[in-house]
DOZA-499249 format. One record per residue (C-alpha): residue number from 1; residue in one letter; chain; x, y, z. Coordinates in nm, 3 decimals. Example, Ala and Ser with C-alpha at 12.3 -4.5 7.8 and 13.67 -1.06 7.14 Angstrom:
# DOZA-499249
+-----+------+-------+---------+---------+---------+
!  nr ! rest ! kette !      xx !      yy !      zz !
+-----+------+-------+---------+---------+---------+
!   1 !    A !     A !   1.230 !  -0.450 !   0.780 !
!   2 !    S !     A !   1.367 !  -0.106 !   0.714 !
+-----+------+-------+---------+---------+---------+
# end
This chain:
# DOZA-499249
+-----+------+-------+---------+---------+---------+
!  nr ! rest ! kette !      xx !      yy !      zz !
+-----+------+-------+---------+---------+---------+
!   1 !    M !     A !   0.420 !  11.108 !  11.645 !
!   2 !    G !     A !   0.196 !  10.792 !  11.704 !
!   3 !    K !     A !   0.081 !  10.678 !  12.014 !
!   4 !    L !     A !   0.225 !  10.488 !  12.213 !
!   5 !    T !     A !   0.138 !  10.143 !  12.253 !
!   6 !    S !     A !   0.183 !   9.861 !  12.490 !
!   7 !    T !     A !   0.248 !   9.611 !  12.239 !
!   8 !    I !     A !   0.511 !   9.358 !  12.270 !
!   9 !    G !     A !   0.761 !   9.294 !  12.063 !
!  10 !    I !     A !   0.898 !   9.010 !  11.839 !
!  11 !    P !     A !   1.207 !   8.912 !  12.081 !
!  12 !    I !     A !   0.933 !   8.880 !  12.347 !
!  13 !    K !     A !   0.686 !   8.730 !  12.186 !
!  14 !    L !     A !   0.945 !   8.438 !  12.023 !
!  15 !    L !     A !   1.036 !   8.380 !  12.395 !
!  16 !    N !     A !   0.666 !   8.362 !  12.512 !
!  17 !    E !     A !   0.658 !   8.111 !  12.187 !
!  18 !    A !     A !   0.962 !   7.850 !  12.366 !
!  19 !    Q !     A !   0.784 !   7.797 !  12.640 !
!  20 !    G !     A !   0.775 !   7.433 !  12.662 !
!  21 !    H !     A !   1.099 !   7.416 !  12.436 !
!  22 !    V !     A !   1.453 !   7.310 !  12.577 !
!  23 !    V !     A !   1.698 !   7.701 !  12.504 !
!  24 !    T !     A !   1.996 !   7.804 !  12.554 !
!  25 !    L !     A !   2.076 !   8.176 !  12.715 !
!  26 !    E !     A !   2.455 !   8.326 !  12.829 !
!  27 !    I !     A !   2.428 !   8.519 !  13.135 !
!  28 !    T !     A !   2.677 !   8.854 !  13.117 !
!  29 !    S !     A !   2.920 !   8.649 !  13.343 !
!  30 !    G !     A !   2.977 !   8.417 !  13.008 !
!  31 !    V !     A !   2.802 !   8.124 !  13.208 !
!  32 !    V !     A !   2.592 !   7.946 !  12.978 !
!  33 !    Y !     A !   2.225 !   7.816 !  13.080 !
!  34 !    R !     A !   2.063 !   7.496 !  12.899 !
!  35 !    G !     A !   1.689 !   7.383 !  12.991 !
!  36 !    K !     A !   1.368 !   7.304 !  12.950 !
!  37 !    L !     A !   1.177 !   7.700 !  12.903 !
!  38 !    L !     A !   0.891 !   7.732 !  13.205 !
!  39 !    E !     A !   0.793 !   8.105 !  13.168 !
!  40 !    A !     A !   0.927 !   8.353 !  13.026 !
!  41 !    E !     A !   0.807 !   8.746 !  13.124 !
!  42 !    D !     A !   0.772 !   9.004 !  12.958 !
!  43 !    N !     A !   1.113 !   9.194 !  13.107 !
!  44 !    M !     A !   1.267 !   8.889 !  12.986 !
!  45 !    N !     A !   1.352 !   8.738 !  13.331 !
!  46 !    V !     A !   1.289 !   8.331 !  13.277 !
!  47 !    Q !     A !   1.230 !   8.017 !  13.499 !
!  48 !    L !     A !   1.436 !   7.734 !  13.333 !
!  49 !    K !     A !   1.403 !   7.347 !  13.455 !
!  50 !    D !     A !   1.626 !   7.050 !  13.387 !
!  51 !    I !     A !   1.920 !   7.257 !  13.330 !
!  52 !    T !     A !   2.293 !   7.188 !  13.224 !
!  53 !    V !     A !   2.519 !   7.489 !  13.374 !
!  54 !    T !     A !   2.872 !   7.502 !  13.204 !
!  55 !    A !     A !   3.094 !   7.744 !  13.366 !
!  56 !    R !     A !   3.289 !   7.967 !  13.120 !
!  57 !    D !     A !   3.596 !   7.759 !  13.229 !
!  58 !    G !     A !   3.418 !   7.470 !  13.079 !
!  59 !    R !     A !   3.294 !   7.276 !  13.390 !
!  60 !    V !     A !   2.931 !   7.157 !  13.386 !
!  61 !    S !     A !   2.737 !   7.048 !  13.619 !
!  62 !    H !     A !   2.288 !   7.038 !  13.638 !
!  63 !    L !     A !   2.057 !   7.217 !  13.829 !
!  64 !    D !     A !   1.680 !   7.107 !  13.850 !
!  65 !    Q !     A !   1.552 !   7.461 !  13.830 !
!  66 !    V !     A !   1.679 !   7.821 !  13.804 !
!  67 !    Y !     A !   1.527 !   8.166 !  13.769 !
!  68 !    I !     A !   1.725 !   8.436 !  13.549 !
!  69 !    R !     A !   1.667 !   8.779 !  13.588 !
!  70 !    G !     A !   1.620 !   8.976 !  13.214 !
!  71 !    S !     A !   1.854 !   9.223 !  13.245 !
!  72 !    H !     A !   2.168 !   8.940 !  13.315 !
!  73 !    V !     A !   2.052 !   8.788 !  12.960 !
!  74 !    R !     A !   2.317 !   8.829 !  12.697 !
!  75 !    F !     A !   2.115 !   8.653 !  12.436 !
!  76 !    F !     A !   1.922 !   8.324 !  12.407 !
!  77 !    I !     A !   1.874 !   8.044 !  12.100 !
!  78 !    V !     A !   1.563 !   7.909 !  12.065 !
!  79 !    P !     A !   1.501 !   7.589 !  11.839 !
!  80 !    D !     A !   1.540 !   7.650 !  11.483 !
!  81 !    M !     A !   1.123 !   7.535 !  11.473 !
!  82 !    L !     A !   1.019 !   7.898 !  11.647 !
!  83 !    R !     A !   1.199 !   8.095 !  11.369 !
+-----+------+-------+---------+---------+---------+
# end
């Protein structure tokens, strides 16, 4: 086996490149957040601003800023230009 290194995986690099762009993410409860990605940490904790929140029942609300724990994220959708 090779030496263990603290390299960052491709999904984390992609998330870091998405900073400053509008992303969509769904959390484990099924709620969807769409907003500008301010910061992404290596553990996938993210901070968004100017967010549209869509609840599971379809209700839409808006938030100025939100911080979401990475372990609660089901998936991210990043802009096509980053793929």
